[in-house]
C-alpha positions in Angstrom: 5.5 -7.8 48.0 6.2 -10.6 50.4 9.8 -11.8 48.3 10.8 -7.9 48.6 13.9 -7.6 50.2 15.0 -4.0 49.4 14.2 -1.1 51.3 10.4 -0.6 52.0 10.8 3.2 52.2 12.5 3.4 48.6 9.4 1.3 46.9 6.8 3.9 49.0 8.5 6.7 46.9 7.6 5.2 43.4 4.0 5.9 44.1 5.0 9.2 45.2 6.3 9.6 41.4 4.1 11.5 39.0 4.3 9.2 36.4 0.8 10.4 34.7 3.2 13.9 33.9 5.8 11.9 32.7 6.0 11.0 29.0 7.2 7.2 28.0 10.2 6.8 25.3 7.5 5.2 23.0 4.0 6.5 22.7 2.7 2.6 22.3 4.3 1.8 25.9 2.7 4.1 28.7 4.9 5.3 31.1 2.8 3.5 33.5 4.3 0.2 32.6 7.7 1.7 34.4 6.0 1.4 37.8 4.0 -1.6 37.1 7.3 -3.6 35.9 9.6 -2.5 38.5 7.1 -3.7 41.0 6.9 -7.2 39.1 10.8 -7.6 39.1 10.8 -6.9 42.9 8.2 -9.4 43.9 9.8 -12.0 41.2 13.3 -11.9 42.9 15.5 -14.4 41.8 12.7 -15.8 39.5 12.7 -12.0 37.6 13.5 -13.3 33.7 15.1 -10.7 30.8 11.9 -10.4 29.1 10.1 -8.9 32.4 12.5 -6.3 31.8 11.8 -5.2 28.2 8.9 -2.9 29.3 11.7 -0.8 30.9 13.8 -0.5 27.9 10.6 0.5 25.4 9.4 2.9 28.0 13.1 4.7 29.5 15.3 4.4 26.7 15.0 6.8 23.5 15.8 5.9 19.7 17.3 9.6 19.5 20.1 9.2 22.4 18.7 11.5 25.0 17.7 10.9 28.7 14.0 11.6 29.3 12.6 12.7 33.1 11.2 9.0 33.2 14.5 7.1 33.2 15.8 10.3 36.0 13.0 9.5 38.1 13.2 5.4 37.6 17.0 5.6 38.0 17.1 4.8 41.8 14.5 1.8 41.7 16.7 0.3 38.8 19.6 0.5 40.4 18.3 -0.9 43.6 17.1 -3.8 41.6 20.2 -4.2 39.7 22.4 -4.0 43.4 20.1 -6.7 45.0 21.6 -10.2 44.9 18.6 -11.7 45.0 17.6 -10.3 41.9 17.1 -12.6 38.5 18.2 -10.7 35.5 20.8 -7.9 37.0 23.2 -8.4 34.1 19.9 -7.3 32.2 18.9 -4.4 34.3 22.8 -3.3 34.5 22.3 -3.3 30.9 19.4 -1.0 31.0 21.5 1.6 33.0 24.5 1.2 30.3 22.2 2.3 27.9 20.8 5.1 29.9 24.6 6.2 30.6 25.5 6.2 27.1 22.6 8.3 26.1 23.5 11.0 29.3 27.3 11.1 28.0 26.4 11.1 24.4 23.0 12.4 23.6 21.2 15.8 23.3 19.2 17.9 25.4 15.7 18.9 23.5 14.5 22.6 23.8 11.4 21.7 25.5 13.3 19.7 28.8 15.6 22.4 29.7 17.6 21.5 32.9 17.0 17.4 32.0 20.5 17.0 32.0 21.3 18.5 35.3 18.4 16.7 36.9 20.0 13.3 35.7 24.0 14.1 36.4 22.3 15.0 40.1 20.3 11.6 40.3 23.3 9.6 38.8 25.6 11.1 41.6 23.4 10.2 44.1 23.5 6.6 43.2 27.4 6.5 42.1 28.4 4.3 45.3 25.8 1.9 44.4 26.5 1.8 40.7 30.5 1.8 41.5 29.6 -1.5 43.2 28.7 -3.2 40.6 32.3 -3.1 38.9 33.1 -5.5 41.9 29.7 -7.4 42.3 30.3 -11.2 43.5 28.3 -12.1 39.9 30.8 -12.2 37.0 27.5 -11.6 34.8 26.8 -7.9 36.8 30.6 -7.4 36.5 30.8 -8.0 32.5 27.9 -6.1 32.4 28.8 -3.2 34.6 32.1 -2.7 32.3 30.8 0.1 30.4 30.0 1.6 33.5 34.1 1.8 34.1 35.7 5.0 33.4 39.0 5.7 32.4 42.0 3.5 32.3 42.8 3.3 35.9 39.4 1.8 37.2 40.1 -0.6 34.3 43.5 -1.9 35.4 41.8 -2.0 39.3 39.4 -4.3 37.4 42.2 -6.0 35.7 44.3 -6.8 38.8 41.6 -7.9 41.1 39.4 -9.8 38.5 39.9 -13.5 38.4 37.2 -14.6 36.4 38.4 -15.3 32.5 34.8 -14.4 31.0 35.4 -10.9 32.5 39.0 -10.5 32.3 39.0 -11.0 28.9 35.9 -8.2 28.0 38.4 -6.0 30.8 41.5 -6.2 28.4 39.6 -5.3 25.2 37.9 -2.4 27.1 41.6 -1.2 28.3 42.7 -1.0 24.6 40.0 1.5 23.8 40.5 3.4 26.6 44.2 4.0 26.9 43.8 5.0 22.5 41.3 7.5 23.8 43.9 8.7 26.6 46.3 8.8 23.8 44.3 10.7 21.4 43.5 13.2 24.5 47.4 13.8 25.0 48.0 14.2 21.2 45.5 16.8 21.0 44.7 18.1 24.8 41.3 19.1 26.1 38.6 19.3 28.7 38.2 15.9 30.3 34.8 14.3 29.2 32.3 13.2 31.1 32.1 9.8 32.4 29.3 9.7 34.9 26.5 11.4 34.0 28.3 14.3 35.6 32.0 16.2 35.9 35.1 13.5 35.1 35.6 10.8 37.4 39.1 9.9 39.5 40.2 7.9 37.2 39.8 9.7 34.1 41.1 13.0 35.9 44.5 10.9 37.3 45.1 9.8 33.7 45.0 13.4 32.4 47.2 14.5 35.0 49.8 11.5 34.4 49.4 11.1 30.2 52.3 12.7 29.3 54.7 11.1 31.9 56.5 7.8 31.2 54.5 5.6 33.9 51.2 7.0 32.1 48.2 4.9 31.6 49.1 4.4 28.1 52.4 2.5 29.1 50.8 0.5 31.9 48.2 -0.8 29.8 51.1 -1.9 27.2 52.9 -3.4 30.0 49.6 -5.5 30.7 49.5 -6.6 27.0 52.8 -7.3 26.9 52.6 -9.6 29.9 49.4 -11.3 28.6 51.5 -12.1 25.3 54.4 -13.4 27.2 52.5 -15.6 29.7 49.0 -15.5 29.1 46.7 -18.5 27.6 46.2 -19.0 24.4 43.2 -17.0 23.6 43.7 -14.3 26.0 46.9 -13.6 23.6 44.6 -13.1 20.6 42.3 -10.3 23.1 45.6 -8.8 23.8 46.4 -8.3 20.1 43.1 -6.9 19.5 43.4 -4.8 22.4 47.1 -3.6 21.6 45.6 -2.6 17.7 43.9 0.4 19.3 47.1 1.6 20.5 49.3 0.3 17.2 47.6 -1.1 14.5 50.6 -2.7 13.3 51.7 -5.0 16.1 48.8 -7.7 15.1 50.8 -7.5 11.8 53.8 -8.1 13.3 52.8 -10.9 15.5 50.1 -12.8 13.0 52.2 -16.0 14.4 50.5 -16.0 17.5 47.3 -15.4 15.5 47.5 -18.4 13.2 48.9 -20.6 16.3 45.9 -19.9 18.7 43.5 -20.0 15.7 45.1 -23.5 14.6 45.3 -25.0 17.9 42.5 -27.6 18.5 42.3 -27.4 22.1 41.3 -23.6 22.4 38.6 -23.7 19.8 36.0 -24.5 22.7 37.7 -21.7 24.8 36.8 -18.8 22.7 33.2 -19.8 23.1 33.7 -19.8 26.8 35.3 -16.3 27.6 35.3 -14.1 24.8 32.3 -11.8 25.5 32.1 -8.6 23.9 29.9 -5.8 25.1 26.3 -5.1 23.8 26.4 -9.2 22.7 24.3 -11.4 24.5 26.3 -14.5 23.7 30.2 -15.0 23.6 32.1 -15.3 20.4 33.1 -18.7 18.9 36.2 -19.2 17.3 34.9 -18.3 13.8 33.8 -15.5 15.0 37.0 -13.8 16.5 38.7 -15.0 13.2 36.0 -12.9 10.8 36.7 -9.8 13.4 40.7 -10.2 13.8 40.7 -10.0 9.6 39.6 -6.7 9.8 42.9 -5.8 11.9 45.0 -6.2 8.7 42.9 -4.2 6.4 45.2 -1.3 6.4 48.0 -3.5 5.0 46.1 -5.6 1.9 49.4 -7.8 1.2 49.5 -9.0 4.9 45.6 -9.7 5.2 46.1 -12.1 2.3 48.8 -13.7 4.1 47.3 -14.2 7.4 44.3 -16.0 5.4 46.9 -18.3 3.5 48.7 -19.3 6.7 45.3 -19.9 8.5 44.7 -22.4 5.3 48.0 -23.9 5.8 47.4 -24.6 9.3 44.0 -26.1 8.7 45.6 -28.3 6.4 48.1 -29.5 8.5 45.8 -30.3 11.6 43.1 -31.8 9.3 40.3 -28.6 10.6 37.5 -28.8 8.6 36.1 -26.0 10.7 38.9 -24.0 10.3 38.8 -24.4 6.2 35.4 -23.1 6.2 36.2 -20.2 8.2 39.5 -19.4 5.9 37.1 -19.8 3.0 34.5 -17.0 4.4 38.1 -14.7 5.7 39.0 -14.9 1.7 35.5 -13.8 0.6 35.6 -10.8 2.8 38.7 -9.8 1.5 38.2 -10.7 -2.0 34.9 -8.6 -2.0 37.2 -5.7 -0.6 40.5 -6.2 -2.1 41.0 -7.0 -5.8 44.9 -7.1 -5.1 44.1 -10.3 -2.8 43.1 -12.4 -6.0 46.4 -13.9 -6.8 47.4 -14.9 -3.4 43.7 -16.5 -2.5 42.9 -18.4 -5.9 45.5 -21.3 -5.0 43.4 -21.6 -1.6 40.5 -21.9 -3.2 41.3 -23.9 -5.8 43.4 -26.6 -3.5 39.8 -27.2 -1.9 37.6 -28.0 -4.7 38.3 -32.0 -3.8 37.8 -31.1 0.0 35.2 -33.7 1.4 33.2 -31.5 3.3 30.4 -30.4 1.2 30.6 -26.5 2.6 34.4 -26.5 1.9 33.7 -27.5 -2.0 30.6 -25.0 -2.0 32.6 -22.2 -0.6 35.8 -22.9 -2.8 33.4 -23.3 -5.9 31.9 -19.8 -5.1 35.2 -18.1 -4.5 36.6 -19.3 -8.0 33.1 -18.1 -9.8 33.3 -14.4 -8.6 37.0 -14.4 -9.9 36.1 -15.2 -13.2 38.9 -16.0 -16.0 41.5 -15.7 -13.2 39.9 -19.3 -12.4 40.9 -20.7 -15.4 43.7 -22.9 -14.2 41.1 -25.4 -12.4 38.6 -25.7 -15.2 39.0 -29.4 -15.4 38.4 -29.6 -11.5 35.1 -27.3 -11.5 33.9 -29.5 -14.6 34.1 -32.9 -12.3 31.6 -30.9 -10.0 28.9 -29.8 -12.0 26.9 -32.9 -11.1 27.7 -32.6 -7.2 24.4 -32.1 -5.4 25.9 -31.3 -2.1 24.8 -28.4 0.0 25.9 -25.9 2.8 24.4 -27.6 5.8 26.0 -25.3 8.0 25.2 -21.8 6.9 22.5 -19.6 5.0 24.4 -20.2 1.6 21.8 -21.2 -0.9 22.5 -23.6 -3.7 24.8 -26.7 -4.7 28.2 -27.2 -5.1 27.0 -28.1 -8.6 25.6 -24.6 -9.2 28.5 -22.7 -8.5 30.6 -25.0 -10.2 29.0 -24.4 -13.5 28.5 -20.7 -12.7 32.3 -20.6 -12.5 32.9 -22.3 -15.6 30.5 -20.0 -17.5 33.0 -17.1 -15.9 35.9 -18.8 -17.2 34.2 -18.9 -20.4 34.2 -22.7 -20.8 31.6 -24.6 -23.1 31.3 -27.5 -20.4 28.9 -25.5 -18.4 26.2 -25.1 -21.2 24.6 -28.3 -21.5 21.8 -28.3 -18.8 22.6 -24.6 -17.6 19.2 -23.3 -18.1 17.6 -26.1 -16.6 19.7 -25.8 -13.9 19.0 -22.6 -13.4 15.7 -22.6 -13.3 15.1 -25.9 -11.1 15.1 -24.4 -7.7 12.2 -21.8 -8.8 10.4 -24.5 -11.0 7.3 -24.8 -8.5 8.0 -21.8 -6.1 10.3 -18.4 -5.9 11.9 -18.5 -3.0 15.5 -17.3 -2.3 17.3 -16.6 1.1 21.2 -14.9 1.5 22.8 -12.5 3.2 23.8 -9.3 1.8 27.4 -9.7 2.7 28.4 -13.3 1.9 28.2 -15.7 -1.4 25.2 -16.6 -2.9 23.8 -18.0 -6.5 23.7 -15.2 -9.1 20.5 -13.8 -10.8 19.7 -15.8 -13.7 20.1 -12.9 -16.1 23.8 -12.1 -14.6 24.7 -15.7 -15.5 23.3 -15.9 -19.2 23.8 -12.3 -20.5 27.1 -12.5 -21.1 27.0 -15.9 -22.9 25.6 -14.2 -26.0 28.0 -16.2 -27.9 26.0 -19.3 -27.2 22.6 -17.9 -27.7 22.1 -20.8 -30.4 22.6 -23.4 -27.7 20.8 -21.8 -24.6 17.6 -20.2 -26.3 15.7 -23.1 -27.2 15.8 -24.4 -23.4 15.2 -20.6 -22.4 12.1 -20.4 -24.3 10.8 -23.7 -22.9 11.5 -22.5 -19.2 9.9 -19.2 -20.0 6.7 -20.9 -21.3 6.7 -23.0 -18.2 6.8 -20.3 -15.8 4.2 -18.3 -17.8 2.1 -20.9 -17.6 2.8 -21.8 -13.6 2.3 -18.1 -12.9 -0.2 -16.6 -15.1 1.5 -15.0 -18.1 4.1 -12.9 -15.6 5.8 -14.3 -13.0 8.7 -13.3 -10.5 11.6 -14.4 -13.0 9.9 -12.7 -16.3 12.1 -9.6 -15.7 15.3 -11.8 -15.6 14.6 -13.8 -18.8 13.5 -10.3 -20.7 16.7 -8.8 -19.5 18.8 -11.9 -20.9 16.7 -11.6 -24.1 17.4 -8.1 -24.2 21.2 -8.5 -23.6 21.9 -10.9 -26.4 19.8 -8.8 -28.9 19.1 -10.1 -32.6 20.4 -13.2 -31.6 17.1 -13.2 -29.3 14.9 -13.0 -32.8 13.6 -16.8 -32.1 11.7 -15.8 -28.6 9.7 -13.3 -30.0 6.5 -15.5 -29.7 7.4 -15.8 -25.8 8.1 -11.9 -26.0 4.8 -10.7 -27.7 2.2 -12.1 -25.0 3.8 -9.8 -22.5 3.1 -6.3 -24.4 -0.2 -6.1 -23.1 0.5 -6.8 -19.4 1.4 -3.7 -17.9 3.8 -5.6 -15.5 6.1 -6.4 -18.3 4.9 -4.2 -21.3 8.0 -2.1 -20.9 11.0 -4.5 -20.8 9.3 -6.5 -23.3 9.8 -3.5 -25.9 13.0 -3.0 -24.5 13.5 -6.9 -25.8 11.8 -5.8 -29.4 14.3 -2.8 -29.9 17.3 -4.7 -28.8 16.0 -7.4 -31.5 16.0 -4.8 -34.2 14.3 -4.4 -37.5 14.1 -7.7 -37.9 10.9 -7.8 -35.3 9.4 -5.2 -37.2 6.4 -7.4 -37.5 5.4 -6.9 -34.2 4.8 -3.4 -34.4 1.4 -3.6 -35.2 0.6 -5.7 -32.2 2.3 -3.3 -30.0 0.0 0.0 -31.3 -2.9 -2.3 -30.0 -1.5 -3.6 -26.8 0.3 -0.7 -25.4 -2.1 0.1 -22.6 -3.4 3.8 -24.0 -4.0 5.5 -20.1 -0.1 4.1 -19.1 1.7 7.1 -18.6 4.5 7.7 -21.2 2.7 4.8 -23.5 2.9 7.4 -26.4 6.2 7.9 -26.7 7.4 4.8 -25.8 5.2 3.6 -28.3 6.9 6.1 -30.8 10.4 5.2 -29.7 9.8 1.5 -30.6 8.7 1.8 -33.7 11.1 4.2 -34.7 13.6 1.6 -33.4 11.6 -1.3 -35.2 12.1 0.6 -38.7 9.8 3.0 -38.3 10.1 7.1 -39.1 12.4 8.9 -37.2 10.9 12.3 -37.5 7.7 11.6 -36.4 9.1 9.7 -33.3 11.1 12.6 -32.5 8.8 14.7 -32.7 6.3 12.8 -30.2 9.3 12.2 -27.7 10.7 15.8 -28.0 7.5 16.9 -27.1 7.2 15.0 -24.1 10.6 16.4 -23.0 9.4 19.9 -23.6 6.0 19.3 -22.0 7.7 17.7 -19.0 6.4 19.0 -15.7 10.1 19.6 -14.0 13.3 19.7 -15.2 13.4 15.5 -14.4 10.6 14.6 -16.5 10.2 13.7 -19.8 12.3 11.0 -22.0 15.4 13.0 -21.9 17.2 9.9 -22.2 16.3 8.8 -25.4 17.0 11.8 -27.4 20.9 11.5 -28.0 19.7 8.5 -30.3 18.7 10.8 -32.9 21.7 12.9 -33.4 22.0 16.2 -34.5 18.2 16.4 -35.6 18.1 16.9 -31.3 18.9 20.6 -32.1 15.4 22.1 -31.6 15.4 20.8 -28.0 19.1 22.3 -27.2 17.4 24.8 -24.5 15.4 22.5 -22.8 17.9 19.5 -22.7 20.3 22.1 -21.5 17.7 23.1 -18.5 17.5 19.7 -17.5 21.1 19.1 -17.3 22.0 21.7 -15.3 19.2 21.4 -12.9 19.1 17.8 -11.9 21.3 15.1 -10.5 22.5 11.9 -11.0 21.9 9.6 -14.0 19.3 12.0 -15.7 21.9 14.4 -15.3 24.3 12.5 -17.6 21.7 11.7 -20.1 20.8 15.2 -20.8 24.4 15.8 -20.9 25.0 13.4 -23.7 21.6 14.6 -25.2 23.3 18.2 -25.6 26.3 16.9 -27.3 24.1 14.9 -29.8 22.4 18.5 -30.4 25.2 20.6 -30.8 27.9 18.5 -31.7 30.2 20.3 -28.9 31.8 18.6 -25.9 31.3 22.0 -24.0 29.3 21.9 -21.7 28.5 18.1 -21.5 32.0 16.7 -21.0 32.7 19.4 -17.8 29.2 17.7 -16.7 30.6 14.2 -17.1 33.8 14.8 -15.5 32.2 15.9 -12.3 30.9 12.0 -11.7 34.6 10.9 -12.5 36.5 13.5 -10.3 33.6 12.8 -7.3 34.5 9.1 -7.3 38.3 9.6 -7.6 38.0 11.8 -4.5 36.1 9.1 -2.5 32.4 9.3 -3.5 30.7 5.8 -3.5 27.9 6.8 -6.9 29.4 4.3 -9.0 26.0 3.8 -11.0 26.0 7.5 -11.8 29.9 7.0 -12.6 29.2 4.1 -15.0 26.7 6.3 -16.8 29.3 9.2 -17.3 31.8 6.9 -18.2 29.3 5.4 -21.1 28.6 9.1 -22.4 32.2 10.0 -22.6 33.1 6.9 -23.9 30.3 7.7 -26.9 31.4 11.5 -27.2 34.6 9.9 -27.6 37.1 12.4 -25.5 38.5 12.7 -21.8 39.5 16.3 -20.0 43.5 15.7 -18.7 41.5 16.4 -15.3 39.3 13.3 -16.0 41.9 11.3 -17.4 44.3 11.8 -14.2 40.9 10.8 -11.9 40.5 7.4 -14.0 43.9 6.6 -13.1 43.6 7.4 -9.5 40.6 4.9 -9.8 42.2 2.6 -11.6 45.3 2.1 -9.2 42.6 2.0 -5.8 42.9 -1.4 -4.3 38.9 -1.5 -3.5 35.8 -2.8 -5.5 34.4 -0.2 -7.6 30.8 -1.4 -6.2 28.3 -0.8 -2.9 27.5 -4.4 -3.4 29.0 -6.9 -0.7 27.9 -9.9 -2.7 28.8 -11.3 -6.4 27.8 -8.2 -8.0 30.4 -6.4 -6.4 32.7 -8.3 -8.7 30.6 -8.2 -12.0 30.1 -4.1 -11.4 33.8 -3.8 -10.7 34.8 -5.5 -13.8 32.2 -3.5 -15.8 33.8 -0.4 -14.7 37.0 -0.9 -14.7 36.6 -2.2 -18.6 35.0 1.5 -19.2 37.8 2.8 -17.3 40.4 1.1 -19.9 38.2 2.4 -22.8 38.1 5.7 -21.7 42.0 6.2 -21.2 42.3 4.5 -24.6 40.2 7.3 -26.2 42.8 10.4 -27.6 
């Protein structure tokens, strides 16, 4: 170890640790990697890299948030390396200390390691002086990484007063807001001081508890610091001060939105964000656009102010000609709209006004916003129509598709027929030779083919010929059943009898186990006019396919066959179910009162299942008895749950459909539906375009249910 400048006696003790008796955090990384890695880092000295520290994280940091004996044994050596000014990757080593410290303060001790917490606390106390020295280390990277090890407002205030590097001062400011908020919460609900260093609360936290109730307490000191920064600080630091202040008073950023808009619109400040806006746990500084997105969340509790903030940013971007800011504005508009339906009226003109922007990305994002807003975008139909052939794409993010694709989809949502020529071909074009998609779950993306076409049943006469041609091409290219076959079949099912000319494209799929069930759904939707397919169906349904018999019986009946024989097969399948969730109970309601002989079994299923099958059993029981009780109270449960904050929107939709079919709503359910209707949030678990579609569907059903007598 020629390059090792650390205490030789310390490293001699490394060999004395019984590593072979200690367990690693991850079995695939033997604990023997710990001493090897520590020595390798020591030998590398200033050339040590972040990657070389990785085995220490794998061996010492547990996934369940606890400290293992191997971490306790390694602690003095990790501290020694982190404190050595000649060592490389010191920031990474300090991050390792922070991970272990967090596990010690928030984790739990397993039953088979009694005393491990006490041993860790004692080891941490022995290293306390060296760890505290990291807070004032000459290297700003180390000081910034050590901030999570600074416990309480008092030490953070000390760091703020002595720190000179803006890239450290800013995260100190953010930490001050969090720490002061913690003190404020403890003042409101007094309790024992929490452990901040793996042992008893340190002197900073103790002092804060002693002065929390005084006028010059820590919270007031932090407020004074934030006020000074807002008055005299540099622009980016003012934004950080408002983020910190939001921890103490979430209305302050709302009241000072003018400061936020001014700084974000200042072209001179844009690069400064990427220089000094560091956040704990993130390996790179935030860009201005990152901070804008984070800042938008500060307005979540005041939706009107959130929309006004985006509108003001849009105006500032227009005045300054800042293309990147316009992109960020549309990103914020999307994030707000996907959460808050009420924002549509304020943000619609913003998106509409940017359809003619010279920047490709801006036009694409604007068109995507208008598409999800549906008929509300009708005033911009002419502008959208001029973009249907715009081939521009977004080269700056991962948003797929062209400006034209989103503009065309927006027109379909509006109901404008100018979207129809070439629509099917354009939807299929990205997948003509291969099937590949890329998108993020909380950003704009192209809709699935069926989500575009199913609502266009009124235009099936125009769209069906190209759709059939597309289906034939896809089948030939993919060997019968391709990745888009399910989407095509959902379109035909949604178009029902209007899709009958596509029967030749459906029949070959009946014998394919990958598409036979979806194909039979299409036949049922087509109705008795597709009855000539019944013999083929009986021949092609695979005999060893589970539930094939009752499925075939149901389809044959819906195509004009005998209802009595179909019910016998389906009813027997329900009776023979091995458990309460087995059997095609969802088909029974279509038979009406003839289901009465199966009422006891259906009631048993309803009382012993949950989710979708419970709602279907409730509907079938109503069909069997003709009485709303006890089905309606069961369906009401799903409505009341969503009104109380549950996010089971799928089962909620099933319950609504059943209640509408039964034709009655209880006073309690009616009140709950009104509560849900007034909620300013999407009725959907999704964060992409599907949130808008599901929200529209559920809200329409709520209106139908409330219209019931």
